[in-house]
Backbone as ProteinMPNN parsed JSONL, in Angstrom:
{"seq_chain_A": "MIKLNYILQGFGFRDFKDLLHSFFGYTFSILFIKIDVIMLLIFATIHFLFGFNHFF", "coords_chain_A": {"N_chain_A": [[0.825, -1.194, 0.0], [2.004, 1.18, 0.667], [3.756, 1.513, -1.443], [1.924, 1.89, -3.52], [0.766, 4.324, -2.703], [3.019, 5.911, -2.98], [3.393, 5.871, -5.766], [0.994, 7.094, -6.554], [1.383, 9.619, -5.451], [3.212, 10.622, -7.189], [1.606, 11.336, -9.294], [0.234, 13.423, -8.242], [-1.623, 12.967, -6.247], [-2.628, 12.527, -2.804], [-3.091, 10.085, -1.427], [-4.645, 6.805, -1.771], [-7.308, 7.172, -1.057], [-7.663, 9.861, -1.62], [-7.48, 9.743, -4.384], [-9.839, 8.298, -4.993], [-11.72, 10.171, -4.111], [-11.286, 12.171, -5.965], [-12.188, 10.944, -8.268], [-14.928, 10.319, -7.741], [-15.969, 12.454, -6.373], [-16.397, 14.487, -3.428], [-18.781, 14.148, -2.138], [-19.623, 11.573, -2.369], [-19.256, 8.375, -0.868], [-17.476, 5.44, 0.231], [-19.377, 3.665, 1.108], [-21.649, 4.414, -0.364], [-20.799, 3.674, -2.925], [-20.577, 0.917, -2.603], [-23.282, 0.236, -2.11], [-24.355, 1.01, -4.542], [-23.126, -0.791, -6.32], [-24.157, -3.216, -5.348], [-26.92, -2.868, -5.834], [-26.829, -2.716, -8.616], [-26.016, -5.339, -9.244], [-28.251, -6.74, -8.299], [-30.312, -5.78, -10.004], [-29.258, -6.652, -12.448], [-29.381, -9.405, -12.067], [-32.163, -9.786, -11.871], [-32.971, -9.017, -14.465], [-31.637, -11.005, -15.89], [-32.929, -13.304, -14.968], [-35.479, -12.965, -15.995], [-35.029, -13.254, -18.654], [-33.82, -11.223, -20.085], [-31.062, -11.257, -21.135], [-29.055, -9.699, -22.243], [-26.808, -6.937, -22.618], [-27.696, -3.621, -21.887]], "CA_chain_A": [[0.0, 0.0, 0.0], [2.906, 2.333, 0.689], [4.261, 1.679, -2.806], [0.834, 2.471, -4.298], [0.682, 5.739, -2.338], [4.188, 6.573, -3.557], [3.115, 6.051, -7.199], [-0.073, 8.088, -6.68], [1.938, 10.935, -5.148], [3.861, 11.082, -8.408], [0.578, 11.921, -10.147], [-0.359, 14.57, -7.573], [-2.605, 12.584, -5.235], [-2.028, 12.266, -1.494], [-3.163, 8.648, -1.18], [-5.679, 6.139, -2.559], [-8.6, 7.787, -0.734], [-7.716, 11.113, -2.376], [-7.768, 9.357, -5.769], [-11.268, 7.977, -5.068], [-12.48, 11.417, -3.988], [-11.196, 12.93, -7.212], [-13.019, 10.269, -9.263], [-16.346, 10.278, -7.415], [-16.382, 13.655, -5.662], [-16.34, 14.362, -1.974], [-20.091, 13.821, -1.572], [-19.791, 10.127, -2.394], [-18.423, 7.629, 0.06], [-17.301, 4.031, -0.128], [-20.661, 3.007, 1.367], [-22.52, 4.67, -1.502], [-20.31, 2.873, -4.049], [-20.951, -0.471, -2.315], [-24.73, 0.104, -2.323], [-24.587, 1.123, -5.981], [-22.719, -2.052, -6.95], [-25.114, -4.251, -4.94], [-28.166, -2.651, -6.576], [-26.56, -3.082, -10.006], [-26.042, -6.8, -9.334], [-29.638, -7.194, -8.126], [-31.048, -5.506, -11.237], [-28.739, -7.528, -13.496], [-29.915, -10.74, -11.805], [-33.587, -9.785, -12.233], [-33.052, -9.03, -15.925], [-31.19, -12.309, -16.364], [-33.951, -14.301, -14.646], [-36.629, -12.772, -16.873], [-34.653, -13.513, -20.031], [-33.133, -10.099, -20.721], [-29.669, -11.589, -20.852], [-28.121, -8.896, -23.023], [-26.472, -5.679, -21.951], [-28.382, -2.468, -22.456]], "C_chain_A": [[0.865, 1.252, 0.0], [3.456, 2.586, -0.705], [3.196, 2.292, -3.709], [0.682, 3.955, -3.989], [1.843, 6.521, -2.936], [3.98, 6.84, -5.046], [2.049, 7.122, -7.392], [0.423, 9.495, -6.372], [2.693, 11.497, -6.341], [2.881, 11.72, -9.374], [-0.177, 13.054, -9.456], [-1.426, 14.238, -6.554], [-1.899, 12.329, -3.914], [-1.98, 10.773, -1.201], [-4.309, 8.078, -1.998], [-7.049, 6.752, -2.306], [-8.759, 9.114, -1.472], [-8.007, 10.837, -3.848], [-9.253, 9.036, -5.94], [-12.119, 9.231, -4.979], [-12.419, 12.211, -5.276], [-12.035, 12.276, -8.306], [-14.502, 10.479, -8.992], [-16.848, 11.53, -6.715], [-16.433, 13.419, -4.167], [-17.695, 14.043, -1.36], [-20.324, 12.323, -1.535], [-18.845, 9.475, -1.403], [-18.307, 6.193, -0.432], [-18.612, 3.275, 0.088], [-21.611, 3.201, 0.196], [-22.1, 3.822, -2.702], [-20.683, 1.407, -3.841], [-22.44, -0.694, -2.562], [-25.052, 0.143, -3.808], [-24.233, -0.178, -6.695], [-23.697, -3.17, -6.598], [-26.426, -4.104, -5.694], [-27.995, -3.02, -8.047], [-26.607, -4.595, -10.183], [-27.457, -7.345, -9.183], [-30.437, -6.975, -9.405], [-30.57, -6.393, -12.38], [-29.267, -8.947, -13.315], [-31.387, -10.825, -12.195], [-33.752, -9.825, -13.749], [-32.656, -10.388, -16.486], [-32.26, -13.372, -16.114], [-35.17, -14.176, -15.551], [-36.271, -12.889, -18.349], [-34.002, -12.356, -20.753], [-31.633, -10.263, -20.494], [-28.707, -10.877, -21.791], [-27.903, -7.576, -22.299], [-27.147, -4.522, -22.658], [-27.396, -1.353, -22.733]], "O_chain_A": [[0.501, 2.265, -0.597], [3.61, 3.737, -1.113], [3.51, 3.117, -4.566], [0.492, 4.762, -4.899], [1.671, 7.666, -3.354], [4.343, 7.907, -5.541], [2.169, 7.964, -8.282], [-0.056, 10.462, -6.963], [2.804, 12.714, -6.489], [3.272, 12.555, -10.19], [-1.129, 13.593, -10.022], [-2.08, 15.144, -6.039], [-0.724, 11.962, -3.89], [-0.948, 10.253, -0.775], [-4.888, 8.779, -2.828], [-7.866, 6.847, -3.222], [-9.86, 9.456, -1.903], [-8.708, 11.616, -4.494], [-9.864, 9.455, -6.923], [-13.123, 9.355, -5.68], [-13.396, 12.862, -5.646], [-12.544, 12.97, -9.185], [-15.26, 10.784, -9.913], [-18.051, 11.656, -6.484], [-16.504, 12.28, -3.706], [-17.765, 13.701, -0.18], [-21.141, 11.846, -0.747], [-17.755, 9.984, -1.141], [-18.965, 5.795, -1.394], [-18.926, 2.35, -0.662], [-22.305, 2.265, -0.2], [-22.956, 3.306, -3.421], [-21.062, 0.724, -4.793], [-22.824, -1.7, -3.158], [-25.914, -0.596, -4.282], [-24.966, -0.618, -7.581], [-24.032, -3.987, -7.456], [-26.992, -5.098, -6.15], [-28.908, -3.574, -8.659], [-27.172, -5.087, -11.16], [-27.827, -8.304, -9.86], [-31.156, -7.869, -9.849], [-31.377, -6.842, -13.194], [-29.568, -9.624, -14.298], [-31.817, -11.818, -12.783], [-34.578, -10.578, -14.264], [-33.263, -10.87, -17.442], [-32.475, -14.245, -16.956], [-35.826, -15.175, -15.845], [-37.118, -12.649, -19.209], [-33.66, -12.486, -21.928], [-31.018, -9.499, -19.75], [-27.642, -11.413, -22.101], [-28.717, -7.16, -21.474], [-27.164, -4.458, -23.887], [-27.786, -0.29, -23.218]]}, "name": "protein", "num_of_chains": 1, "seq": "MIKLNYILQGFGFRDFKDLLHSFFGYTFSILFIKIDVIMLLIFATIHFLFGFNHFF"}
């Protein structure tokens, strides 16, 4: 993890959390990203079960 932080500091970020904040904004948190991924998997499963097995 220290090596990753060292590489990210070369690109102007403080650490990995600062990189995530720059991607998703400071209003989003890791919890929101986890909920978003879980909801995406639930909707993908529902579509797959009803036969919509292609990507929209």
